[in-house]
N, C-alpha and C positions, 0 to 999 in steps of 0.2 A: 504494500500500500504506500502510496506517495504521501509525503508529509507536506502540508501547506503552511507556510509561515503565517502566524496569526495576523500580522499587520496587513498582509496581502489579502487574507480572507475577509478582513473588515472592509478593505477597499472594494472588493468584489461585491460583498453584500450591500454596501452603501450605494454603489453604482446601480445595482439592480433594484433595490428598494426605492431609491429616489426616482426611478424611471418607470417602473412597472405599473404603478398605480394609475397612470394615464392611459392604460390599455382598455379600460372598460368603456362601454357605450353609455351615453347619457340616459338612454331609455331603459337601461337594465337588460337589454336584449343580448342575444348571443353575439360574440365577437369572432370574426374570421381570423385565421392565422395571419393573413396579409395585413389586416388592420392592427392586430396585436404587434406584429413585427414593426410596422410603421410607427406606432405610438411609442413602443419601447425604444426604437432607434432614435426617435426625436429626443426623448428624454436623456438617453445615453450621450448623444452628441452635445446636448446643452450642458449636462452636468459633469462631463468628463474631459472635454477637449478632444474627443475622438473626431475624426473626419466623418462625414455622412456615410461614406462607403464602409468604413470600419464599424460604425455604430449599427448600420443595417446588417452587416455580416454577424456581429456579436449578438444582436437581438434574435436573428434567425437561428443561430446556433443554440442559444439558451432555450428558446421556445421549443425547438425540435428535440433537444436533449431532455428537458424536464417534462415537457408535455403541456400544451395549452390547456387541456382539460384539468390537469392537476393544479395549474396556476389559478385558474378561474375558481375551482372548488376551494382552494385555499383562501380565496377572497382578495387576491392581489390585484385583480382587475377593477376593484371598486375601492381601492385605497386601504386595503388591509395592511397591518403592520408586519413586516417581514420578520421582525424579532420575536413575534408571538407564534410563529410557525414552529412545527415540530422540527427537531434537529435533522431528521431525514431529508426533508425538502430543503432546508437551509444548506445542508451539505451538498445536495444535488445542484442547487443554484451556484454555489461556489465552484464546484467541480466543473459544471458546464461553462461557467465564465472563464475559468483558467484554461480549460481544454480548447476554447475558441480563440485564445490569444494568438497562437501560432498561425492557424489557417486564416485569421482575419488581419494578420500583420500588425498586431498591437504590442507595443512595448510597455509593460506595466510601469516602468519608471517614469514614463511621460504622462501618465494619467493625471488629470486635474490641472495640468499646466495651462 
């Protein structure tokens, strides 16, 4: 099992939690994968300093790895608090975020600049 540095895990969770709440629809209806990726990517680009391309790549990787249904069930599409989630989904979000850094050409040392 790979070890994740605690500071990096906090950064990953902060990125996702700050951005994912914007994924929900105003009417409480179902959200499509494309809409969720767009909303998460917009938040990631705004909150992290990622390029639009990197943010869209990261958002797609996270949603595909963790599962849109799981994220919606956890309440993250309607502003749910990521820190209140069970450790399993938190770990999956962190892992998905880190796993996406290389294919999305993201250098973690440049996040938030």
